[in-house]
N, C-alpha and C positions, 0 to 999 in steps of 0.2 A: 458582638464585633468581632471577627475573623481577626488572629494573627499570622502571617506570613514571612517567612524568614525569607530576606531576602538577598540572594547572593552576590557574591563579588564579582559584577558583570563585568570583562575586558574590552579594550573595546573592537569593532569587528573587525578589522585591521589587521589583528595579532594573531585572525583563525583566519588563515586563509583558503583553508577548506570549506570553509561555512560559505565565503562569498561566491566562489567557485562552483559549489554544487548548488546554492540556492541561484545563482543566475546560468547556470546552466538548466538548470527546472524548469524557470519559468520561459527559457526561450524555447522550450518543448511544451508548454503549457498554454503559449502565447500561438504557436504553431496550429496548436490542435483547438485552440478556440477560434481561429483565423477560419479554420475547416467550417465553422459553422454558416459563417456568411459568404467567403469567399476560397474555392480552390484551383487551379489553371485549368484543369478542364474538369468537366462535369464528373463526379466520383461514378455516376451509371451509365457511361458514353461506350458502346462498346463497339470497338472496329476495326474488325479482323483482319482487313490489309495492311491496319501498321504496326501488327506485335509484334513483339517481339525484337522491338528497336532499340538501337543501344543508347546511351545518356547522349542529350545531343544539345541543342540551345533550344531547337523545341520541344525536346523533354527532360527536362532537366538528368531528371534518372531514370531514363527509359518510360518501355511499355511494359503490360505481362503480355501471357497470353493472348490476353480477349481484345489486347490494343487498347485497355486504359493505360491510364498513364500516372507511375508508380509517386511519383511526389505528388501528388490529390489523394491518393490510396492511403501514402504516411502519413499525410494530415490529417485524412481521415482515420486513419486505424492507429497512432495514440490518442485524438481521442476518445476511441471506446477502449481501446489499453488503460486510460488515465482514470477515465469514468467507472469502469469494471474494481479498479484497485480502488480507491476512493469510497466508493460504496459499502463494496465486504472491508474497508479499515473503520467505518462508521457503522456497521453493522458491529464488529467485532467491539469499539471502543463503548460503543453505547448499551451493549450488555455486558459485556469483560469488567468494566471500569466498576459499575455498581456492583456488579459479584465480590469484586476483589475489595473494593470500601468494605462493605458489609461481613465481609469475614476477618477482618481486620478486628472491625469496632465491637462486632459483637463476637467471636473466637468460639472456641467451645466446639456444640456441632454444627454449627451451623458454618464455621471454618473447613471441620472436616470435610462437611458434604461438599463446600464449594472446591477445595484442592483433590478431592476423587471424583468428583465434574471434571476437571481438567484434564485430571492424568485417564481417564475413560476418554475425552476426543483427542486427546496423543495419542492414545493407544492403536488408532486408526488411520491409515495415511492419508492424506486429504485427495490423493488420487482414487481410492475406495468409494471414497466416500461420495465422490463428483458422480464415479459410476452408479453408483444408488440413486442420487437424486437422478441423475438424466433418462435408468432407466424407468423411474417414477414418470416422470412429468415428461422429459423428451431434452432432447440438448439447445443448449441458448444460452445468451449471457447472462438473462438473469439468475437461473439453476447457477453458473459460476459464479455469480453476485455468492446467493447461499453456501456454493458448498464454499469457499474462498473466509467468508465472514463466521463462520463456522469455526474455523480453526485457527481464527484471532481470537475467536472470544476468550479461550483457557490462557492466550499469551497475553494480554492486557488484565487479566482477573489476575495471574500471577506477579504481572508489574505493580497494579495497583494496589495489590495483596500488600507486598514487600515495602514498597515505596510508604505506605501507610503504617505500615508498622516499626519501621525507622522514625515517624515524626509521631506516634500515638506514646511511646514512653519519655517527649521532653514537657519539661515542666508545666508549659501554658496552656495543653490538654490536661494535663493534673488539675491544673488550677481550673480549669473549665468542668472536669467534672465532680469538683467540688462545689465548686459552685451551680449542677441540679441540673446541669444541661445533657441531654439523654445522649445515647448512641449514634441516634441517626444524627440529630445536629451537632455531634465532633463531627461525622461524616464529613457531610456536609460543608461546614463550617468552617474547620479546622485540619482536617488530612485533605478533601479535595485540591480546595488553594495550593497548598502546599506541594499537590505530589503531580501535579498540572505539569511541569519542565517532563517529568520522565515520560506523561503521556504523548505529548507530544514531540517530543525525541524516538518514543516507541513509534509513535504510527508514525514517521516517513519512514523508518525502516519496515517498517509493517507495506509500505506504501509499496517501495520496490519488492520486498515479496510478493505483493500482486501483478504486479507487469510480469512477473514471471512466473507466478501461476497460471494467470490467461492465459498467458502466450503460450503455455506449456497445453494447457485444457482444449485451446482452440487446436491448437499444432495436433491432436489426437482426436479431434472431432467433438469434443464435450462442450466446447465453449460456442464464442460468437459466429454465428449463421451467417451464410447468406443471403441476401444482398447485403448486408453489413458489411462492416470491411473490420480486422486487427490486425496489428503486428504478429501475431502468430497465427492468425489463418494466413495471411500473405506466405509467411515460411510453410506452410504446408502444400501452399497451393504452388509453389515452387520445388521442391523441394526431388520432383521427379527431373528438373531438370537444369540442376543445379553446373554441373559439365560442359553444359550446352551455351546457357545464359547465366552465369553466376551471380551475375548482378542483382536476381528478381530475389535471391535469397543473403545475398550480402547487404544491400542498404534494410531491408528490413529488422536482418541479425545485428545489424550493428548501429543501428537506431536502440533496440533494446536495449543492447548494453551501455550503449550512454545514458539513456535515462536509465538505469540503476545504477550504474557508477556514481552518476550528478546525484540523483538522491542516498544513496549512503555516504557520499562529501557531506554534503547536508547534512545528513542526519548527527555525523559524528563531529561537524566543527558546532552545528545549533548546540548539541552534550557538551561540548568546551564551553562554549559559550556561555551557556545561560548557566551553569554552574560545573565546575571542574570537580568538585566532587560526586557528581554524577557516575565517573569511574569507581570510584568506594563502592558507593551505594548498589549501582549497577542496574539500571533495565536491561536483562537478560534479551540477548538477540536470538531471538523463537525463529524459527523458521514455519509460516504460514502452513 
């Protein structure tokens, strides 16, 4: 039977940043999911005669350089950005958390190896690795997921290791070791349940960073490719006509900013709501 430290949870309303951030995030997520079954206009519908229309009752956010409805593109682009970021976070957590737990549970050469591996990954800028992956396999959302996911691995590994080391010194872990439980059993039954709050909070932060990273990669042509769309790709397509048709850039740009702010508010509020002591234990806010 595992032992989990139960934090002192205060009511959710005492954390306004949490419910504001979660509410805004859920709104954007719902908007993205709705695009799977409905958009105001078909995303692939091109109407050159109606391009560059300003926002109106007919086209809420105007139309782009191909006459496509901007509101429809925003809905579909938000879905793409969320999916890329979420899958990259899943890759980082799925590999990084076990590595961090193993480093904390076994220590010694394994811990040294994990730390050196994370240092090695951090030594290379994400954009350089993205360019390398793209040169080998071609640009696309899949390669953007891989590139962002690789840089999430050391983040989650270090968070998991730091949290597990703080739990490893507690009495119930020592008792489990005296009872004959193996390092793997201690990591799975005692360390992992007690660092899940750290992992969830860091996952929220990395999700916001993943959306920024996807937008950056798409902006330079290494991420999502047409005919698919994403918020970063919309920015790239509109950059040359910003002074003439500014809403084509402002709409996806503001959308990215609002999503990132919402996720960071949710992450900060979630950290405080789950356990205020996390500020002291500290999941480091490491960029992807």
